[in-house]
C-alpha positions as CSV (number, residue, x, y, z in Angstrom):
1,M,9.4,-60.5,-10.5
2,T,11.5,-60.4,-7.3
3,G,14.7,-62.3,-6.7
4,R,12.9,-64.8,-4.4
5,G,10.3,-65.5,-7.1
6,A,12.8,-65.7,-9.9
7,R,15.0,-68.4,-8.4
8,P,12.5,-71.3,-8.6
9,A,11.7,-70.3,-12.2
10,V,15.4,-70.2,-13.1
11,R,16.0,-73.6,-11.5
12,L,13.0,-75.1,-13.3
13,A,14.2,-73.7,-16.6
14,G,17.6,-75.1,-16.0
15,L,16.2,-78.6,-15.2
16,L,14.0,-78.4,-18.4
17,I,17.0,-77.5,-20.5
18,L,19.1,-80.3,-19.0
19,G,16.2,-82.7,-19.6
20,L,16.0,-81.7,-23.2
21,L,19.7,-82.1,-23.6
22,L,19.6,-85.6,-22.1
23,A,16.7,-86.6,-24.3
24,S,18.5,-85.4,-27.4
25,C,21.5,-87.4,-26.3
26,A,19.4,-90.5,-26.1
27,K,18.1,-90.1,-29.6
28,S,21.5,-89.2,-31.2
29,T,23.6,-91.7,-33.1
30,Y,26.8,-90.0,-31.8
31,P,29.1,-92.5,-30.1
32,Y,29.2,-91.0,-26.6
33,N,32.2,-91.8,-24.4
34,W,31.3,-90.3,-21.1
35,S,34.4,-91.6,-19.3
36,I,36.3,-88.9,-21.2
37,V,34.9,-86.2,-18.9
38,P,35.8,-87.5,-15.5
39,D,39.2,-88.8,-16.8
40,S,40.1,-85.4,-18.2
41,V,39.1,-83.7,-15.0
42,F,40.1,-86.1,-12.2
43,R,42.8,-88.0,-14.0
44,P,44.2,-85.5,-16.4
45,S,47.0,-86.5,-18.8
46,K,50.3,-84.7,-18.9
47,L,49.1,-82.8,-22.0
48,I,46.1,-81.3,-20.0
49,L,48.3,-80.4,-17.1
50,V,50.7,-78.6,-19.4
51,G,47.8,-76.8,-21.0
52,V,46.5,-75.7,-17.6
53,W,50.0,-74.6,-16.5
54,L,50.5,-72.6,-19.7
55,T,47.1,-71.0,-19.4
56,L,47.9,-69.9,-15.9
57,S,51.4,-68.7,-16.8
58,I,50.3,-66.7,-19.8
59,S,47.4,-65.2,-17.8
60,V,49.5,-64.1,-14.8
61,V,52.4,-62.6,-16.9
62,S,50.0,-60.9,-19.3
63,Q,47.9,-59.4,-16.4
64,L,51.0,-58.2,-14.6
65,L,52.4,-56.5,-17.7
66,G,49.0,-55.2,-18.6
67,T,48.6,-53.7,-15.1
68,L,52.0,-52.0,-15.3
69,L,51.1,-50.6,-18.7
70,G,47.8,-49.5,-17.2
71,V,49.5,-47.6,-14.4
72,I,51.8,-45.9,-16.9
73,G,48.9,-45.1,-19.2
74,A,46.8,-43.7,-16.4
75,V,49.5,-41.4,-15.2
76,G,49.9,-40.3,-18.8
77,K,46.2,-39.5,-19.2
78,I,46.2,-37.3,-16.1
79,S,49.6,-35.7,-16.8
80,R,49.9,-32.0,-17.4
81,L,52.1,-32.6,-20.4
82,R,49.9,-32.6,-23.5
83,L,52.2,-35.0,-25.4
84,M,51.8,-37.7,-22.6
85,R,48.0,-37.2,-22.5
86,W,47.8,-37.6,-26.3
87,G,50.1,-40.6,-26.3
88,A,48.1,-42.4,-23.6
89,S,44.8,-41.5,-25.2
90,I,45.8,-42.8,-28.6
91,Y,47.1,-46.0,-27.0
92,V,43.7,-46.6,-25.2
93,W,41.7,-45.6,-28.3
94,L,43.7,-48.0,-30.6
95,F,43.7,-51.1,-28.4
96,R,40.2,-50.7,-27.1
97,G,38.8,-49.9,-30.5
98,T,40.2,-52.9,-32.4
99,P,39.4,-56.6,-31.9
100,L,41.9,-58.6,-29.7
101,L,42.0,-61.3,-32.4
102,V,43.2,-58.8,-35.0
103,Q,45.9,-57.5,-32.6
104,I,47.1,-61.1,-31.9
105,T,47.4,-62.0,-35.6
106,F,49.0,-58.6,-36.5
107,I,51.6,-58.8,-33.7
108,Y,52.6,-62.3,-34.6
109,F,52.0,-62.8,-38.3
110,G,52.1,-59.2,-39.4
111,L,55.4,-58.3,-37.7
112,G,56.9,-61.6,-38.5
113,V,56.2,-61.7,-42.3
114,T,57.5,-58.1,-42.7
115,H,60.6,-59.0,-40.6
116,I,59.9,-56.0,-38.4
117,Y,60.3,-58.6,-35.6
118,S,60.4,-62.3,-36.3
119,W,59.7,-63.6,-32.8
120,P,62.8,-65.9,-32.3
121,D,62.6,-68.3,-29.4
122,L,63.7,-66.8,-26.1
123,N,66.3,-68.9,-24.2
124,L,66.1,-68.4,-20.4
125,P,67.9,-70.5,-17.8
126,G,66.3,-73.9,-17.9
127,L,63.4,-72.6,-20.1
128,V,62.8,-71.9,-23.8
129,V,59.9,-69.6,-24.6
130,P,58.7,-70.1,-28.2
131,G,58.1,-67.0,-30.3
132,A,54.3,-67.7,-30.6
133,I,54.0,-67.6,-26.8
134,Q,56.0,-64.4,-26.6
135,A,53.7,-62.8,-29.2
136,G,50.6,-64.0,-27.4
137,I,51.8,-62.5,-24.1
138,V,52.7,-59.2,-25.8
139,A,49.3,-59.0,-27.5
140,L,47.3,-59.8,-24.4
141,S,49.4,-57.4,-22.3
142,V,49.0,-54.4,-24.5
143,N,45.3,-55.0,-25.0
144,E,44.8,-55.5,-21.2
145,G,46.9,-52.4,-20.6
146,A,44.4,-50.2,-22.5
147,Y,41.6,-51.4,-20.2
148,M,43.6,-51.2,-17.1
149,T,44.5,-47.6,-18.0
150,E,40.9,-46.5,-17.5
151,I,40.5,-48.6,-14.4
152,V,43.7,-47.2,-12.7
153,R,42.8,-43.7,-13.8
154,A,39.3,-44.0,-12.2
155,G,41.0,-45.3,-9.0
156,I,43.5,-42.4,-8.9
157,L,40.7,-39.8,-9.6
158,S,38.7,-41.3,-6.7
159,I,41.3,-40.1,-4.2
160,D,40.9,-36.6,-2.8
161,P,43.2,-34.2,-4.6
162,G,44.2,-32.9,-1.2
163,Q,46.2,-36.0,-0.6
164,M,48.6,-35.1,-3.3
165,E,48.8,-31.5,-2.2
166,A,49.5,-32.6,1.4
167,A,52.2,-34.9,0.1
168,K,53.8,-32.1,-1.9
169,S,53.7,-29.8,1.1
170,L,55.8,-32.4,2.9
171,G,58.5,-32.2,0.2
172,M,57.5,-35.3,-1.8
173,T,58.0,-35.3,-5.5
174,Y,55.0,-36.1,-7.7
175,S,56.2,-39.7,-8.5
176,K,57.0,-40.4,-4.8
177,A,53.6,-39.1,-3.7
178,M,51.9,-41.2,-6.3
179,R,53.8,-44.4,-5.2
180,R,53.4,-43.9,-1.5
181,I,50.2,-42.0,-1.0
182,V,47.8,-42.1,-4.0
183,L,48.2,-45.5,-5.5
184,P,48.0,-47.5,-2.2
185,Q,44.7,-45.8,-1.5
186,A,43.5,-46.2,-5.0
187,A,44.2,-49.9,-4.8
188,R,40.9,-50.4,-2.9
189,V,39.1,-49.1,-6.0
190,I,41.3,-50.8,-8.5
191,V,41.5,-54.3,-7.1
192,P,37.8,-55.4,-7.8
193,P,37.8,-54.6,-11.5
194,L,41.4,-55.8,-11.8
195,G,40.3,-59.1,-10.4
196,N,37.5,-59.3,-12.9
197,E,40.0,-58.5,-15.7
198,F,42.2,-61.4,-14.6
199,N,39.1,-63.7,-14.5
200,N,38.5,-62.7,-18.1
201,M,42.2,-63.1,-19.0
202,L,42.1,-66.8,-18.0
203,K,39.5,-67.4,-20.7
204,T,40.9,-65.0,-23.3
205,T,44.0,-67.0,-23.6
206,S,42.0,-69.4,-25.7
207,L,42.2,-66.9,-28.6
208,L,45.9,-67.8,-28.9
209,V,44.6,-70.8,-30.8
210,V,45.1,-68.7,-34.0
211,L,48.9,-68.8,-33.4
212,G,49.0,-72.6,-33.7
213,N,52.0,-73.3,-31.5
214,V,50.6,-72.2,-28.1
215,P,49.3,-75.4,-26.4
216,E,47.2,-73.7,-23.7
217,L,44.0,-75.4,-22.4
218,Y,41.7,-74.9,-25.4
219,V,44.4,-75.9,-27.9
220,T,45.2,-79.0,-25.9
221,F,41.6,-80.2,-26.0
222,S,41.3,-79.3,-29.7
223,R,44.4,-81.5,-30.4
224,M,42.9,-84.3,-28.3
225,N,39.8,-84.1,-30.4
226,A,41.9,-84.3,-33.6
227,S,44.0,-87.4,-32.7
228,G,44.6,-90.1,-30.2
229,P,42.1,-92.3,-28.3
230,T,39.7,-89.4,-27.9
231,V,39.6,-88.5,-31.6
232,F,36.4,-86.8,-32.7
233,H,34.7,-86.6,-29.3
234,P,34.1,-82.8,-29.2
235,F,31.0,-83.1,-27.0
236,E,32.7,-84.7,-24.1
237,L,36.1,-83.1,-24.5
238,F,34.8,-79.5,-24.6
239,I,32.5,-80.2,-21.6
240,A,35.7,-81.2,-19.8
241,A,37.5,-78.1,-21.1
242,A,34.6,-75.9,-19.8
243,I,34.9,-77.6,-16.4
244,W,38.6,-76.8,-16.2
245,Y,37.9,-73.1,-17.1
246,L,35.2,-73.1,-14.4
247,L,37.6,-74.5,-11.9
248,L,40.3,-71.9,-12.6
249,T,37.9,-69.0,-12.5
250,S,36.1,-70.2,-9.4
251,I,39.4,-70.6,-7.5
252,W,40.4,-67.1,-8.6
253,G,37.0,-65.9,-7.4
254,I,37.7,-67.2,-3.9
255,I,41.2,-65.6,-3.9
256,Q,39.8,-62.3,-5.1
257,A,37.2,-62.2,-2.4
258,Q,39.9,-62.7,0.2
259,I,42.0,-59.9,-1.2
260,E,39.1,-57.5,-1.3
261,R,38.2,-58.3,2.4
262,R,41.8,-57.8,3.4
263,L,42.0,-54.4,1.7
264,A,38.7,-53.4,3.3
265,R,40.0,-54.0,6.8
266,G,40.1,-50.9,9.0
267,T,38.2,-48.8,6.5
268,G,34.7,-49.3,7.9
269,A,33.7,-51.0,4.7
270,A,34.4,-54.6,5.5
271,A,30.8,-55.5,5.4
272,T,30.5,-54.0,1.9
273,A,33.9,-55.1,0.6
274,G,32.3,-56.9,-2.3
275,P,29.9,-59.6,-3.3
276,G,30.0,-62.9,-1.4
277,L,31.0,-66.1,-3.0
278,R,27.5,-67.1,-3.9
279,E,26.8,-63.7,-5.5
280,R,30.2,-63.7,-7.2
281,F,29.6,-67.1,-8.9
282,F,25.8,-67.1,-9.5
283,G,24.8,-63.4,-9.5
284,A,21.9,-62.0,-7.4
285,S,21.8,-62.4,-3.7
286,P,18.7,-63.9,-2.1
287,G,17.3,-60.4,-1.1
288,S,18.4,-58.5,-4.1
289,G,14.9,-57.9,-5.5
290,L,15.7,-58.3,-9.1
291,R,12.9,-57.4,-11.6
């Protein structure tokens, strides 16, 4: 089936599923309170806004640290020093081969209970960062760094080795040539998957629910479902939570598209810089010819 023929079928299936859901709602004895959804999205409480802000903050910091670790890991994996290659490879193997949830609980509870590191609150000027949030950022960062290592390594290897040789012939050191010549060119290859990783990071923060004291977006809606005027309304509350996540990822999708277009300027690849907004959000383009 081609892309053009598939779209009406997909829409029809979506309408059918929606109709079945609405029919089930009509038969259910569950006490629906549909006002919760628009109130949570268009008139969010302070708790929800704090949850959104914390989700964004954790995501941005974790992605930045993860990208930095990825650059270090990538340089280590392509290093001529065997010890650096082994260290980077073991790091990637360990954190890509174990579940993120296990890493989060080990870093916070495991290190804490053994007093290897108890995660005391961090006092910054005008800000106190609880230990649970610190542990969550560390866990997300080191996990993300393992994936970014491979992404950055692929970007570096996509650059013609002659670029490094030419830089060295001009008297540049390896690190200077990497910073000024190789990495800026590799950014065009790195940015699209990096953007996808950040999109995923916005949703992965919900795993910090296991730490208990990290009131990000998912935890906020879980607490609203457990107490207050919206107690035990999971259907409406988690629809609202899903809408918030969709808003965050959609806004980032627009930003990512603009970044990719800017990086593609002057390269002759502006027309193929990446998928458009429709394809980025919904998948296949009208003429994609999907089977």
